[in-house]
N, C-alpha and C positions, 0 to 999 in steps of 0.2 A: 339622605339626598346626596346626589353625585352632580357635580359640574366638569364636564370637559371643555379643553380648550385646545383648539388648532395649535399646533406648537411647534415652534423650531428656535433651539438655542437661546430658550429662557423668554422669547418674544412670541405674540401670536402670530401664526403665519396666514398670509392675507389670500390664499388662492385654497379654499375648502376642498375641491375636486381633486388638488394633488398634495393633500397633508399625508405626511409620511407617519406622523407620531401626534398624539394626543396626551395633554397633561391631565390625568384625571383626579378630581379633589373630593375628598369624603368631608361633608357638611354635617354639622351637628349642632344645634342650638346656634344657628346663624355664624358659624366659625367653622374654619378649616381644621381638621382633627388629623388628615393624613393626606398624602398625593403620592402620585406614582406616574410614570411616563410609558406609555404602552405604544405598539407598532401599530400602523393602520391595518396591515395584514390584506391590503387590497386597493383597488385604484378606481376611482368611480364613487358618484355620490351614492349611489344604492347600496353598495358593498360598505361605504363608511358609516350611512346612517342604521345599517343592520349591525354593525360593530357596537356603535355607541347604545344601540337598544339592548345588545346581548350583555354590555357591561352595566345594565340598569341605568344610563346615564340619564338625568333628568333634564338638564339644561347644557347647551352648546354656545360657547362663546367664539367668536370666529371672526375674519375679515371679511373679504369679497367671497359672496356665494350668490348663485345663480338659483333662478325658479325652480328648476328641476330639482336641486338639490333640497330646496326648502320644502317643496311637496314631500321629498322622501322623508326629510326629518319630523313633518306633521305626522304622517301616516305611521312613522315609528314612536309617536308620542313624545318626541324630543322638544323642548321650548328653545326657541333660537333667539340669541342676542348677536347680531352681525355688526360689521363694520367696526369692531374694536380693534385698537391698535397697541402696540407698546409692551411692555412687561406682563407677562401671564399673570402672575401671582397679585400683581397690583390690580389688574383687571378683576380678578375673582374678588378679590376685596372691596372694589368698588361696587361691583353687583351686589354685594351681600349687604352694602351700604344703602343700596337703590340710587346710587350716583353714576351707573355706568352709562354712557351715551351709545347709542346704536346708531344703527344708519336707515338708508333708503324707505323701508316699510314702516319704520316708527322713529320718532324723535329721540325716545329713550324707552327704557323697558317698562316704566309707568305708564304709558300710553297705550292701554290694551283696546283701546277702541279702534285701533288700526289707522291712525292718522299716518298720512303719506308726508315725510317732509321732502320730498323731491324738489327740486330747482325748477324755476321758471323756464319755459321752452325759450330756446335761443341762448342761453348763458352755455358756455363751454366749461366754465367752472374750474379751469385750471389751477390748482392749489400750489404748484410748486413741488419741491422735494417734500417729501412725506418725513414727519419728525416721530420716531418710533418711542420716545421717551426715555429709552434706557438704551443709549449708545448711538442715538443720533445718526439712525440711518438715514440715508438720503434716496437712493433708489435712482439718481439721476443719469445713470451710464458712467462709463470708466473715466477717470482721471487720466486722461492720455500724458500728462507733463509730468507725473509721478514716477520718480525711479527709485530703486533700492533693493535691497537683499531680500526683503519681505514681499514685494509685490507679487502678486498671482498666489501666493501662498495664504493658509487658513491661520489668523492668528487669534488668539484669545489675549483678552487685555482686560485689565481692572483700571478703573477711572473715575476721577471725580471732577464736576464742571461747576465753575463759578462766575456769577459777573464780577463787573470791574468794581462793586462794592464789597465784595466779599460774601455776597449771598450764594449759597449752594442751591442750585436747581436740578442736580442729578448725580447719583454717585451707584456705581457697580457695587461699591464696598458696603454700602447701606443693605444691598440686597443679597450679599454674601456669595455672589457668583459672576465670574468674569463674563464679557460677551464674546461671542465669537463672529468674524467675519472675514471674507477674502480681501486683502489689501489691494488696493488700487482698481477693484471692480465696482466702484461707485456705490457701494453699500454704506458709505459713511461720507459725512461731509468733508470736503476737499482738505481741509487744514489738519483735520484728525486722522485721516489718510497718508497725509505725507510726514506728520509726525512720527507716526509707526513704520514708515516705509524701510527705514535704515537703522531701527532699534536692535539691540541685543536684547535676548531672554534675559529677565532679571532686573534690566535697566528700567529706570523711572525718569521720566522727562516732564518739564512743564512747558507749555506753549500758551501763547497769547495769540486771538483770532481776532482779525478784523472781519466785518460782516461779509466780504467778497469772499472770504475763505470758509465761512461758516454757512448761514442761511441767505446772505444776499440782503439787499434793501426792499423795504416795503414796496410792494407792487401796486401803485393806484387800480390799474385794469383788473385787480380780482377783488376788488370791494365793488358790490353791486346791491342795487336796492330792488326789492318785488313787492309785488301787491300780496299782501297778506291773504285775500282771497283767492289767489291762485297758488298759495303755498299751503296746503292742508297741514295743519298741525302747528303752525307758526304762529297762530293765535295764542297759543300757550306758553312761547319763550319769552324769555326776559333779556335785558340787555346784560353782556357780559356773560351769558350762556353757551356753551359750546355744544354743537350739534354736527351731524354728518349729513351730507348731501350726496347725490350719485352724479357723475359726470357723463357724458354722452356715451362711455364705453360701460356703463353701470357700475364704475369702480367708486367706492365709498371714500369720501376725503372730508376732513375736518373744516369748519368754518365757525366763526365768532359773531355773535349778535351785538353789533355795535351801536345801533340805532333804531327805534321802533316808535311808530305813532300810530293814530286810530286805524290807517288804511295801508299803510307799507310798514317793510322791516328791511335793513340794512346790513348784509352780511361781508364779513371779511375773510378772505380765504389765505391771507398770508401767514406764513408759519409765526408762531408765538414768539420766537427768537430773531426773526427778520430784523435787521438794521442794529443788532446788538453786538458788542464785541464779547468774545467768550475766553475763559481760560479753562484749560484743561491740566490737571495731574495724571498722565497715563504711564501704566505700569506693563509693560509686555510680560505676560505670564507664560506663553507657550507658542511656537511656530510649527505647524503640521506640514 
């Protein structure tokens, strides 16, 4: 079995039609035995689907994907798991364990009956800054107030993130691969970007970030209740579970089930780190 992931700098790339690289995993006995990164060799969903079929890929894990691409993959015989975010290796491990949450067309990849977990009409469902779990990508636009020698340059860093009680919530060291991002381009949370902006290669710093420099405070406007009957697939969800919905632009975003009764379900689109103070140990590995 082969699993391909739309790939960029260790993460799941979020726009299938513009994917430049795939990481292809060889699976035996439900575990990864090898992997390689390949170029896309073409632009457009038809070419990409054909490439995966030529490589005998069985499953594609990706972020956002359109209907045309889904049709091309189906024609190529590739099973799709869309709406995934974060570390590519972790996503594959989660898929193999049956734990990977998918988007739009399915609540997760166990729902083979085609449940749609789309949001109730009328909700704009903006979830704020996206968290890609390994590197705390934000995608909120550039942080104009940040200045320093590394702003506008591609930086590779190792980091370890902890809460105030010492609990580690993320670490690139554990994955064995630094993250890469353009400093000051809004790809990282503001405080992380600011910490790296004037570092020297080889330097390690420790920073404490208040919520306003991390993921902000929880926004009550992105907690909403929907009728289960109008949200196909939601009848099987449980409190505490995370799923993906699609916003009005068709882009997937994560929400957490916070309450449920016989007729309604309440979903929270706030980032899981909203309202929390975060601590990072950051080591600047390279500046390009």
